[in-house]
N, CA, C, O and the ligand as a Tripos MOL2 file, in Angstrom:
@<TRIPOS>MOLECULE
protein
  273   271    69     0     0
PROTEIN
NO_CHARGES

@<TRIPOS>ATOM
      1 N         115.4140  153.0490   65.7100 N.3       1 MET1
      2 CA        116.4450  153.5770   66.6320 C.3       1 MET1
      3 C         117.4510  152.4830   66.9440 C.2       1 MET1
      4 O         117.7740  152.2310   68.1050 O.2       1 MET1
      5 N         117.9340  151.8450   65.9090 N.am      2 LYS2
      6 CA        118.8550  150.7520   66.1220 C.3       2 LYS2
      7 C         120.2070  151.2560   66.6150 C.2       2 LYS2
      8 O         120.8930  150.5860   67.3880 O.2       2 LYS2
      9 N         120.5680  152.4220   66.1630 N.am      3 ASP3
     10 CA        121.8970  152.9280   66.4790 C.3       3 ASP3
     11 C         121.9170  153.9700   67.5840 C.2       3 ASP3
     12 O         122.8290  154.7930   67.6610 O.2       3 ASP3
     13 N         120.9130  153.9270   68.4310 N.am      4 TYR4
     14 CA        120.8940  154.8550   69.5550 C.3       4 TYR4
     15 C         121.9960  154.4910   70.5510 C.2       4 TYR4
     16 O         122.1220  153.3410   70.9710 O.2       4 TYR4
     17 N         122.7700  155.4770   70.9080 N.am      5 HIS5
     18 CA        123.7510  155.2860   71.9830 C.3       5 HIS5
     19 C         123.5760  156.3950   72.9910 C.2       5 HIS5
     20 O         123.5830  157.5660   72.6130 O.2       5 HIS5
     21 N         123.4190  156.0700   74.2580 N.am      6 PRO6
     22 CA        123.3970  157.1280   75.2600 C.3       6 PRO6
     23 C         124.7600  157.7990   75.3240 C.2       6 PRO6
     24 O         125.7880  157.1340   75.2020 O.2       6 PRO6
     25 N         124.7730  159.0970   75.5130 N.am      7 SER7
     26 CA        126.0470  159.8150   75.5810 C.3       7 SER7
     27 C         126.7530  159.4600   76.8870 C.2       7 SER7
     28 O         126.1090  159.0510   77.8530 O.2       7 SER7
     29 N         128.0710  159.6160   76.9160 N.am      8 PRO8
     30 CA        128.8170  159.3360   78.1410 C.3       8 PRO8
     31 C         128.2760  160.1190   79.3370 C.2       8 PRO8
     32 O         128.2650  159.6230   80.4640 O.2       8 PRO8
     33 N         127.8360  161.3270   79.0830 N.am      9 ASP9
     34 CA        127.2780  162.1380   80.1640 C.3       9 ASP9
     35 C         126.0040  161.5050   80.7100 C.2       9 ASP9
     36 O         125.7670  161.4720   81.9180 O.2       9 ASP9
     37 N         125.1970  161.0090   79.7890 N.am     10 LEU10
     38 CA        123.9580  160.3490   80.1790 C.3      10 LEU10
     39 C         124.2570  159.0920   80.9780 C.2      10 LEU10
     40 O         123.6050  158.8000   81.9800 O.2      10 LEU10
     41 N         125.2620  158.3520   80.5090 N.am     11 LEU11
     42 CA        125.6540  157.1240   81.2040 C.3      11 LEU11
     43 C         126.1600  157.4390   82.6050 C.2      11 LEU11
     44 O         125.9210  156.6930   83.5550 O.2      11 LEU11
     45 N         126.8490  158.5380   82.7060 N.am     12 LYS12
     46 CA        127.3960  158.9450   83.9910 C.3      12 LYS12
     47 C         126.2650  159.2320   84.9720 C.2      12 LYS12
     48 O         126.2920  158.8170   86.1300 O.2      12 LYS12
     49 N         125.2610  159.9640   84.4580 N.am     13 ARG13
     50 CA        124.1250  160.2800   85.3160 C.3      13 ARG13
     51 C         123.3140  159.0360   85.6320 C.2      13 ARG13
     52 O         122.7340  158.9070   86.7100 O.2      13 ARG13
     53 N         123.2850  158.1280   84.6770 N.am     14 PHE14
     54 CA        122.5900  156.8600   84.8940 C.3      14 PHE14
     55 C         123.2360  156.1040   86.0530 C.2      14 PHE14
     56 O         122.5510  155.5720   86.9260 O.2      14 PHE14
     57 N         124.5700  156.0680   86.0410 N.am     15 LEU15
     58 CA        125.2890  155.3250   87.0710 C.3      15 LEU15
     59 C         125.1490  155.9670   88.4410 C.2      15 LEU15
     60 O         125.2050  155.2810   89.4620 O.2      15 LEU15
     61 N         124.9690  157.2730   88.4650 N.am     16 SER16
     62 CA        124.8120  157.9230   89.7680 C.3      16 SER16
     63 C         123.3440  158.0080   90.1590 C.2      16 SER16
     64 O         122.9970  158.6500   91.1500 O.2      16 SER16
     65 N         122.4890  157.3670   89.3870 N.am     17 GLY17
     66 CA        121.0800  157.2820   89.7390 C.3      17 GLY17
     67 C         120.3220  158.5780   89.6090 C.2      17 GLY17
     68 O         119.3620  158.8170   90.3420 O.2      17 GLY17
     69 N         120.7420  159.4180   88.6850 N.am     18 ARG18
     70 CA        120.1030  160.7120   88.5780 C.3      18 ARG18
     71 C         119.1820  160.8490   87.3700 C.2      18 ARG18
     72 O         118.7750  161.9510   87.0030 O.2      18 ARG18
     73 N         118.8700  159.7380   86.7760 N.am     19 LEU19
     74 CA        117.9750  159.8140   85.6260 C.3      19 LEU19
     75 C         116.5740  159.3920   86.0290 C.2      19 LEU19
     76 O         116.3830  158.6340   86.9800 O.2      19 LEU19
     77 N         115.5930  159.9000   85.2830 N.am     20 ASP20
     78 CA        114.2370  159.4410   85.5990 C.3      20 ASP20
     79 C         114.0290  158.0280   85.0500 C.2      20 ASP20
     80 O         114.8160  157.5170   84.2530 O.2      20 ASP20
     81 N         112.9580  157.4350   85.5010 N.am     21 ALA21
     82 CA        112.7210  156.0180   85.2080 C.3      21 ALA21
     83 C         112.7390  155.7120   83.7190 C.2      21 ALA21
     84 O         113.3040  154.7060   83.2900 O.2      21 ALA21
     85 N         112.1280  156.5720   82.9480 N.am     22 ALA22
     86 CA        112.0370  156.3200   81.5050 C.3      22 ALA22
     87 C         113.4180  156.3050   80.8680 C.2      22 ALA22
     88 O         113.7230  155.4540   80.0330 O.2      22 ALA22
     89 N         114.2350  157.2460   81.2670 N.am     23 GLU23
     90 CA        115.5790  157.3630   80.7030 C.3      23 GLU23
     91 C         116.4340  156.1760   81.1420 C.2      23 GLU23
     92 O         117.1960  155.6100   80.3580 O.2      23 GLU23
     93 N         116.2880  155.8210   82.4040 N.am     24 CYS24
     94 CA        116.9980  154.6650   82.9460 C.3      24 CYS24
     95 C         116.6730  153.4220   82.1490 C.2      24 CYS24
     96 O         117.5560  152.6520   81.7710 O.2      24 CYS24
     97 N         115.4030  153.2440   81.9030 N.am     25 ARG25
     98 CA        114.9520  152.0560   81.2290 C.3      25 ARG25
     99 C         115.5440  151.9770   79.8270 C.2      25 ARG25
    100 O         115.9410  150.9150   79.3490 O.2      25 ARG25
    101 N         115.5850  153.1250   79.1990 N.am     26 ARG26
    102 CA        116.1130  153.1920   77.8500 C.3      26 ARG26
    103 C         117.5770  152.7580   77.8280 C.2      26 ARG26
    104 O         118.0050  152.0170   76.9430 O.2      26 ARG26
    105 N         118.3230  153.2230   78.8000 N.am     27 ILE27
    106 CA        119.7430  152.8950   78.8600 C.3      27 ILE27
    107 C         119.9590  151.4300   79.2390 C.2      27 ILE27
    108 O         120.7810  150.7370   78.6410 O.2      27 ILE27
    109 N         119.2190  150.9780   80.2270 N.am     28 VAL28
    110 CA        119.3380  149.5700   80.6270 C.3      28 VAL28
    111 C         119.0440  148.6750   79.4450 C.2      28 VAL28
    112 O         119.7540  147.7050   79.1800 O.2      28 VAL28
    113 N         117.9760  149.0240   78.7380 N.am     29 ARG29
    114 CA        117.6030  148.2450   77.5710 C.3      29 ARG29
    115 C         118.7280  148.2110   76.5530 C.2      29 ARG29
    116 O         119.0180  147.1720   75.9600 O.2      29 ARG29
    117 N         119.3450  149.3430   76.3640 N.am     30 HIS30
    118 CA        120.4360  149.4150   75.4010 C.3      30 HIS30
    119 C         121.6290  148.5830   75.8580 C.2      30 HIS30
    120 O         122.2500  147.8830   75.0580 O.2      30 HIS30
    121 N         121.9430  148.6630   77.1370 N.am     31 LEU31
    122 CA        123.0700  147.8940   77.6530 C.3      31 LEU31
    123 C         122.7860  146.3970   77.5650 C.2      31 LEU31
    124 O         123.6940  145.5920   77.3570 O.2      31 LEU31
    125 N         121.5310  146.0420   77.7250 N.am     32 LEU32
    126 CA        121.1660  144.6280   77.6530 C.3      32 LEU32
    127 C         121.3040  144.0600   76.2490 C.2      32 LEU32
    128 O         121.3560  142.8440   76.0680 O.2      32 LEU32
    129 N         121.3610  144.9300   75.2710 N.am     33 THR33
    130 CA        121.5760  144.4370   73.9190 C.3      33 THR33
    131 C         123.0310  144.0160   73.7400 C.2      33 THR33
    132 O         123.4050  143.4180   72.7310 O.2      33 THR33
    133 N         123.8460  144.3460   74.7540 N.am     34 GLY34
    134 CA        125.2330  143.9240   74.7210 C.3      34 GLY34
    135 C         126.1370  144.8470   73.9250 C.2      34 GLY34
    136 O         127.2000  144.4430   73.4560 O.2      34 GLY34
    137 N         125.7000  146.0980   73.7790 N.am     35 CYS35
    138 CA        126.4990  147.0690   73.0320 C.3      35 CYS35
    139 C         127.8880  147.1980   73.6680 C.2      35 CYS35
    140 O         128.0080  147.7100   74.7810 O.2      35 CYS35
    141 N         128.9220  146.7460   72.9850 N.am     36 PRO36
    142 CA        130.2640  146.7270   73.5760 C.3      36 PRO36
    143 C         130.7980  148.1130   73.9100 C.2      36 PRO36
    144 O         131.4480  148.2920   74.9400 O.2      36 PRO36
    145 N         130.5360  149.0820   73.0630 N.am     37 SER37
    146 CA        131.1220  150.3960   73.3200 C.3      37 SER37
    147 C         130.4890  151.0570   74.5370 C.2      37 SER37
    148 O         131.1840  151.7120   75.3130 O.2      37 SER37
    149 N         129.1760  150.8940   74.7160 N.am     38 CYS38
    150 CA        128.5350  151.4970   75.8730 C.3      38 CYS38
    151 C         128.8800  150.7490   77.1530 C.2      38 CYS38
    152 O         128.9660  151.3510   78.2240 O.2      38 CYS38
    153 N         129.0740  149.4520   77.0460 N.am     39 GLN39
    154 CA        129.4910  148.6930   78.2190 C.3      39 GLN39
    155 C         130.8880  149.1090   78.6420 C.2      39 GLN39
    156 O         131.2210  149.1710   79.8260 O.2      39 GLN39
    157 N         131.6850  149.3880   77.6330 N.am     40 GLU40
    158 CA        133.0370  149.8610   77.8980 C.3      40 GLU40
    159 C         132.9910  151.1980   78.6340 C.2      40 GLU40
    160 O         133.7300  151.4240   79.5930 O.2      40 GLU40
    161 N         132.1190  152.0670   78.1720 N.am     41 VAL41
    162 CA        131.9880  153.3810   78.8000 C.3      41 VAL41
    163 C         131.5220  153.2580   80.2470 C.2      41 VAL41
    164 O         132.0770  153.9050   81.1350 O.2      41 VAL41
    165 N         130.5010  152.4270   80.4880 N.am     42 THR42
    166 CA        130.0070  152.2890   81.8580 C.3      42 THR42
    167 C         131.0550  151.6510   82.7500 C.2      42 THR42
    168 O         131.1590  151.9780   83.9330 O.2      42 THR42
    169 N         131.8260  150.7460   82.1830 N.am     43 ARG43
    170 CA        132.8940  150.1090   82.9490 C.3      43 ARG43
    171 C         133.9330  151.1370   83.3560 C.2      43 ARG43
    172 O         134.4500  151.1210   84.4740 O.2      43 ARG43
    173 N         134.2260  152.0330   82.4210 N.am     44 GLY44
    174 CA        135.2080  153.0660   82.7030 C.3      44 GLY44
    175 C         134.7150  154.0700   83.7350 C.2      44 GLY44
    176 O         135.5040  154.6530   84.4790 O.2      44 GLY44
    177 N         133.3960  154.2660   83.7700 N.am     45 LEU45
    178 CA        132.8420  155.2710   84.6630 C.3      45 LEU45
    179 C         132.6310  154.7690   86.0750 C.2      45 LEU45
    180 O         132.7910  155.5160   87.0410 O.2      45 LEU45
    181 N         132.2730  153.5050   86.1920 N.am     46 SER46
    182 CA        131.9990  152.9930   87.5260 C.3      46 SER46
    183 C         133.3060  152.6960   88.2370 C.2      46 SER46
    184 O         134.2580  152.2180   87.6200 O.2      46 SER46
    185 N         133.3560  152.9750   89.5270 N.am     47 PRO47
    186 CA        134.5850  152.7900   90.2980 C.3      47 PRO47
    187 C         134.8890  151.3250   90.5300 C.2      47 PRO47
    188 O         133.9850  150.5350   90.8020 O.2      47 PRO47
    189 N         136.1390  150.9610   90.4240 N.am     48 GLY48
    190 CA        136.5630  149.6010   90.7020 C.3      48 GLY48
    191 C         136.1280  148.6340   89.6250 C.2      48 GLY48
    192 O         135.5410  149.0310   88.6180 O.2      48 GLY48
    193 N         136.4150  147.3740   89.8390 N.am     49 PRO49
    194 CA        135.9790  146.3600   88.8920 C.3      49 PRO49
    195 C         134.4630  146.2990   88.8970 C.2      49 PRO49
    196 O         133.8390  146.2820   89.9580 O.2      49 PRO49
    197 N         133.8780  146.2670   87.7230 N.am     50 ALA50
    198 CA        132.4210  146.3650   87.6390 C.3      50 ALA50
    199 C         131.7300  145.0600   87.9840 C.2      50 ALA50
    200 O         130.9720  144.5200   87.1790 O.2      50 ALA50
    201 N         131.9840  144.5640   89.1540 N.am     51 GLU51
    202 CA        131.3970  143.2950   89.5600 C.3      51 GLU51
    203 C         130.4010  143.4650   90.6800 C.2      51 GLU51
    204 O         130.7230  143.1340   91.8210 O.2      51 GLU51
    205 N         129.2510  143.9470   90.4270 N.am     52 HIS52
    206 CA        128.1940  144.0970   91.4120 C.3      52 HIS52
    207 C         128.6760  144.6430   92.7470 C.2      52 HIS52
    208 O         128.5820  143.9440   93.7560 O.2      52 HIS52
    209 N         129.1820  145.8490   92.7860 N.am     53 PRO53
    210 CA        129.7050  146.3990   94.0310 C.3      53 PRO53
    211 C         128.6200  146.6370   95.0720 C.2      53 PRO53
    212 O         128.9230  146.8020   96.2540 O.2      53 PRO53
    213 N         127.3690  146.6570   94.6520 N.am     54 GLU54
    214 CA        126.2840  147.0090   95.5640 C.3      54 GLU54
    215 C         125.7160  145.8190   96.3170 C.2      54 GLU54
    216 O         124.9430  145.9880   97.2610 O.2      54 GLU54
    217 N         126.0940  144.6190   95.9050 N.am     55 ILE55
    218 CA        125.5080  143.4450   96.5400 C.3      55 ILE55
    219 C         126.0990  143.2500   97.9300 C.2      55 ILE55
    220 O         127.3050  143.0490   98.0770 O.2      55 ILE55
    221 N         125.2570  143.3090   98.9320 N.am     56 PRO56
    222 CA        125.7430  143.1540  100.3130 C.3      56 PRO56
    223 C         126.0820  141.7010  100.6050 C.2      56 PRO56
    224 O         125.5280  140.7820  100.0040 O.2      56 PRO56
    225 N         126.9740  141.5210  101.5110 N.am     57 ARG57
    226 CA        127.3110  140.1530  101.9030 C.3      57 ARG57
    227 C         126.1960  139.6290  102.7910 C.2      57 ARG57
    228 O         125.8170  140.2720  103.7700 O.2      57 ARG57
    229 N         125.6840  138.4830  102.4530 N.am     58 ILE58
    230 CA        124.5570  137.9570  103.2100 C.3      58 ILE58
    231 C         124.9530  136.7830  104.0800 C.2      58 ILE58
    232 O         124.1120  136.1550  104.7230 O.2      58 ILE58
    233 N         126.2400  136.4940  104.0920 N.am     59 VAL59
    234 CA        126.6950  135.3900  104.9300 C.3      59 VAL59
    235 C         126.7380  135.8530  106.3780 C.2      59 VAL59
    236 O         127.3620  136.8640  106.6970 O.2      59 VAL59
    237 N         126.0860  135.1250  107.2280 N.am     60 ASP60
    238 CA        126.0700  135.4730  108.6430 C.3      60 ASP60
    239 C         127.1730  134.7120  109.3590 C.2      60 ASP60
    240 O         127.0160  133.5460  109.7210 O.2      60 ASP60
    241 N         128.2750  135.3870  109.5510 N.am     61 TRP61
    242 CA        129.4440  134.7130  110.1180 C.3      61 TRP61
    243 C         129.2910  134.4560  111.6020 C.2      61 TRP61
    244 O         130.0770  133.7130  112.1900 O.2      61 TRP61
    245 N         128.2810  135.0650  112.2160 N.am     62 ASN62
    246 CA        128.1340  134.9030  113.6540 C.3      62 ASN62
    247 C         127.3530  133.6710  114.0580 C.2      62 ASN62
    248 O         127.2360  133.3460  115.2390 O.2      62 ASN62
    249 N         126.8240  132.9970  113.0620 N.am     63 ARG63
    250 CA        126.1230  131.7530  113.3830 C.3      63 ARG63
    251 C         127.1100  130.7280  113.9120 C.2      63 ARG63
    252 O         128.1410  130.4810  113.2870 O.2      63 ARG63
    253 N         126.8090  130.1330  115.0480 N.am     64 ASP64
    254 CA        127.7550  129.1410  115.5480 C.3      64 ASP64
    255 C         127.2220  127.7250  115.3790 C.2      64 ASP64
    256 O         127.8340  126.7700  115.8580 O.2      64 ASP64
    257 N         126.1130  127.5860  114.7190 N.am     65 ASP65
    258 CA        125.6100  126.2300  114.4830 C.3      65 ASP65
    259 C         125.8790  125.7800  113.0550 C.2      65 ASP65
    260 O         125.2460  124.8550  112.5460 O.2      65 ASP65
    261 N         126.8320  126.4560  112.4230 N.am     66 ALA66
    262 CA        127.1420  126.0900  111.0470 C.3      66 ALA66
    263 C         127.9130  124.7780  111.0070 C.2      66 ALA66
    264 O         129.0420  124.7010  111.4900 O.2      66 ALA66
    265 N         127.3190  123.7710  110.4460 N.am     67 ASP67
    266 CA        128.0480  122.5200  110.3170 C.3      67 ASP67
    267 C         128.5920  122.3740  108.9050 C.2      67 ASP67
    268 O         127.8540  122.0720  107.9670 O.2      67 ASP67
    269 N         129.8690  122.5870  108.7710 N.am     68 LEU68
    270 CA        130.4850  122.5750  107.4530 C.3      68 LEU68
    271 C         130.9880  121.1740  107.1200 C.2      68 LEU68
    272 O         131.5430  120.9580  106.0430 O.2      68 LEU68
    273 ZN        125.7860  151.7410   72.6690 Zn       69 ZN69
@<TRIPOS>BOND
     1     1     2 1
     2     2     3 1
     3     3     4 2
     4     3     5 am
     5     5     6 1
     6     6     7 1
     7     7     8 2
     8     7     9 am
     9     9    10 1
    10    10    11 1
    11    11    12 2
    12    11    13 am
    13    13    14 1
    14    14    15 1
    15    15    16 2
    16    15    17 am
    17    17    18 1
    18    18    19 1
    19    19    20 2
    20    19    21 am
    21    21    22 1
    22    22    23 1
    23    23    24 2
    24    23    25 am
    25    25    26 1
    26    26    27 1
    27    27    28 2
    28    27    29 am
    29    29    30 1
    30    30    31 1
    31    31    32 2
    32    31    33 am
    33    33    34 1
    34    34    35 1
    35    35    36 2
    36    35    37 am
    37    37    38 1
    38    38    39 1
    39    39    40 2
    40    39    41 am
    41    41    42 1
    42    42    43 1
    43    43    44 2
    44    43    45 am
    45    45    46 1
    46    46    47 1
    47    47    48 2
    48    47    49 am
    49    49    50 1
    50    50    51 1
    51    51    52 2
    52    51    53 am
    53    53    54 1
    54    54    55 1
    55    55    56 2
    56    55    57 am
    57    57    58 1
    58    58    59 1
    59    59    60 2
    60    59    61 am
    61    61    62 1
    62    62    63 1
    63    63    64 2
    64    63    65 am
    65    65    66 1
    66    66    67 1
    67    67    68 2
    68    67    69 am
    69    69    70 1
    70    70    71 1
    71    71    72 2
    72    71    73 am
    73    73    74 1
    74    74    75 1
    75    75    76 2
    76    75    77 am
    77    77    78 1
    78    78    79 1
    79    79    80 2
    80    79    81 am
    81    81    82 1
    82    82    83 1
    83    83    84 2
    84    83    85 am
    85    85    86 1
    86    86    87 1
    87    87    88 2
    88    87    89 am
    89    89    90 1
    90    90    91 1
    91    91    92 2
    92    91    93 am
    93    93    94 1
    94    94    95 1
    95    95    96 2
    96    95    97 am
    97    97    98 1
    98    98    99 1
    99    99   100 2
   100    99   101 am
   101   101   102 1
   102   102   103 1
   103   103   104 2
   104   103   105 am
   105   105   106 1
   106   106   107 1
   107   107   108 2
   108   107   109 am
   109   109   110 1
   110   110   111 1
   111   111   112 2
   112   111   113 am
   113   113   114 1
   114   114   115 1
   115   115   116 2
   116   115   117 am
   117   117   118 1
   118   118   119 1
   119   119   120 2
   120   119   121 am
   121   121   122 1
   122   122   123 1
   123   123   124 2
   124   123   125 am
   125   125   126 1
   126   126   127 1
   127   127   128 2
   128   127   129 am
   129   129   130 1
   130   130   131 1
   131   131   132 2
   132   131   133 am
   133   133   134 1
   134   134   135 1
   135   135   136 2
   136   135   137 am
   137   137   138 1
   138   138   139 1
   139   139   140 2
   140   139   141 am
   141   141   142 1
   142   142   143 1
   143   143   144 2
   144   143   145 am
   145   145   146 1
   146   146   147 1
   147   147   148 2
   148   147   149 am
   149   149   150 1
   150   150   151 1
   151   151   152 2
   152   151   153 am
   153   153   154 1
   154   154   155 1
   155   155   156 2
   156   155   157 am
   157   157   158 1
   158   158   159 1
   159   159   160 2
   160   159   161 am
   161   161   162 1
   162   162   163 1
   163   163   164 2
   164   163   165 am
   165   165   166 1
   166   166   167 1
   167   167   168 2
   168   167   169 am
   169   169   170 1
   170   170   171 1
   171   171   172 2
   172   171   173 am
   173   173   174 1
   174   174   175 1
   175   175   176 2
   176   175   177 am
   177   177   178 1
   178   178   179 1
   179   179   180 2
   180   179   181 am
   181   181   182 1
   182   182   183 1
   183   183   184 2
   184   183   185 am
   185   185   186 1
   186   186   187 1
   187   187   188 2
   188   187   189 am
   189   189   190 1
   190   190   191 1
   191   191   192 2
   192   191   193 am
   193   193   194 1
   194   194   195 1
   195   195   196 2
   196   195   197 am
   197   197   198 1
   198   198   199 1
   199   199   200 2
   200   199   201 am
   201   201   202 1
   202   202   203 1
   203   203   204 2
   204   203   205 am
   205   205   206 1
   206   206   207 1
   207   207   208 2
   208   207   209 am
   209   209   210 1
   210   210   211 1
   211   211   212 2
   212   211   213 am
   213   213   214 1
   214   214   215 1
   215   215   216 2
   216   215   217 am
   217   217   218 1
   218   218   219 1
   219   219   220 2
   220   219   221 am
   221   221   222 1
   222   222   223 1
   223   223   224 2
   224   223   225 am
   225   225   226 1
   226   226   227 1
   227   227   228 2
   228   227   229 am
   229   229   230 1
   230   230   231 1
   231   231   232 2
   232   231   233 am
   233   233   234 1
   234   234   235 1
   235   235   236 2
   236   235   237 am
   237   237   238 1
   238   238   239 1
   239   239   240 2
   240   239   241 am
   241   241   242 1
   242   242   243 1
   243   243   244 2
   244   243   245 am
   245   245   246 1
   246   246   247 1
   247   247   248 2
   248   247   249 am
   249   249   250 1
   250   250   251 1
   251   251   252 2
   252   251   253 am
   253   253   254 1
   254   254   255 1
   255   255   256 2
   256   255   257 am
   257   257   258 1
   258   258   259 1
   259   259   260 2
   260   259   261 am
   261   261   262 1
   262   262   263 1
   263   263   264 2
   264   263   265 am
   265   265   266 1
   266   266   267 1
   267   267   268 2
   268   267   269 am
   269   269   270 1
   270   270   271 1
   271   271   272 2
@<TRIPOS>SUBSTRUCTURE
     1 MET1         2 RESIDUE 1 A MET
     2 LYS2         6 RESIDUE 1 A LYS
     3 ASP3        10 RESIDUE 1 A ASP
     4 TYR4        14 RESIDUE 1 A TYR
     5 HIS5        18 RESIDUE 1 A HIS
     6 PRO6        22 RESIDUE 1 A PRO
     7 SER7        26 RESIDUE 1 A SER
     8 PRO8        30 RESIDUE 1 A PRO
     9 ASP9        34 RESIDUE 1 A ASP
    10 LEU10       38 RESIDUE 1 A LEU
    11 LEU11       42 RESIDUE 1 A LEU
    12 LYS12       46 RESIDUE 1 A LYS
    13 ARG13       50 RESIDUE 1 A ARG
    14 PHE14       54 RESIDUE 1 A PHE
    15 LEU15       58 RESIDUE 1 A LEU
    16 SER16       62 RESIDUE 1 A SER
    17 GLY17       66 RESIDUE 1 A GLY
    18 ARG18       70 RESIDUE 1 A ARG
    19 LEU19       74 RESIDUE 1 A LEU
    20 ASP20       78 RESIDUE 1 A ASP
    21 ALA21       82 RESIDUE 1 A ALA
    22 ALA22       86 RESIDUE 1 A ALA
    23 GLU23       90 RESIDUE 1 A GLU
    24 CYS24       94 RESIDUE 1 A CYS
    25 ARG25       98 RESIDUE 1 A ARG
    26 ARG26      102 RESIDUE 1 A ARG
    27 ILE27      106 RESIDUE 1 A ILE
    28 VAL28      110 RESIDUE 1 A VAL
    29 ARG29      114 RESIDUE 1 A ARG
    30 HIS30      118 RESIDUE 1 A HIS
    31 LEU31      122 RESIDUE 1 A LEU
    32 LEU32      126 RESIDUE 1 A LEU
    33 THR33      130 RESIDUE 1 A THR
    34 GLY34      134 RESIDUE 1 A GLY
    35 CYS35      138 RESIDUE 1 A CYS
    36 PRO36      142 RESIDUE 1 A PRO
    37 SER37      146 RESIDUE 1 A SER
    38 CYS38      150 RESIDUE 1 A CYS
    39 GLN39      154 RESIDUE 1 A GLN
    40 GLU40      158 RESIDUE 1 A GLU
    41 VAL41      162 RESIDUE 1 A VAL
    42 THR42      166 RESIDUE 1 A THR
    43 ARG43      170 RESIDUE 1 A ARG
    44 GLY44      174 RESIDUE 1 A GLY
    45 LEU45      178 RESIDUE 1 A LEU
    46 SER46      182 RESIDUE 1 A SER
    47 PRO47      186 RESIDUE 1 A PRO
    48 GLY48      190 RESIDUE 1 A GLY
    49 PRO49      194 RESIDUE 1 A PRO
    50 ALA50      198 RESIDUE 1 A ALA
    51 GLU51      202 RESIDUE 1 A GLU
    52 HIS52      206 RESIDUE 1 A HIS
    53 PRO53      210 RESIDUE 1 A PRO
    54 GLU54      214 RESIDUE 1 A GLU
    55 ILE55      218 RESIDUE 1 A ILE
    56 PRO56      222 RESIDUE 1 A PRO
    57 ARG57      226 RESIDUE 1 A ARG
    58 ILE58      230 RESIDUE 1 A ILE
    59 VAL59      234 RESIDUE 1 A VAL
    60 ASP60      238 RESIDUE 1 A ASP
    61 TRP61      242 RESIDUE 1 A TRP
    62 ASN62      246 RESIDUE 1 A ASN
    63 ARG63      250 RESIDUE 1 A ARG
    64 ASP64      254 RESIDUE 1 A ASP
    65 ASP65      258 RESIDUE 1 A ASP
    66 ALA66      262 RESIDUE 1 A ALA
    67 ASP67      266 RESIDUE 1 A ASP
    68 LEU68      270 RESIDUE 1 A LEU
    69 ZN69       273 GROUP 0 **** ****
């Protein structure tokens, strides 16, 4: 299955978290191979620049003992 590509529809559902674990894993694995066309598709599907939009800011700006 060297040439397996998830369909755009599948990728779309993957990005919205609607796939089961097995299917997710299959797609993640495929993306990790660095497939340019599928990365392009996921980039096009995800909103905004695809730079980890889910990572919360962990900087605590309210700390007043920060010695910079
Ligand atoms: Zn692919």
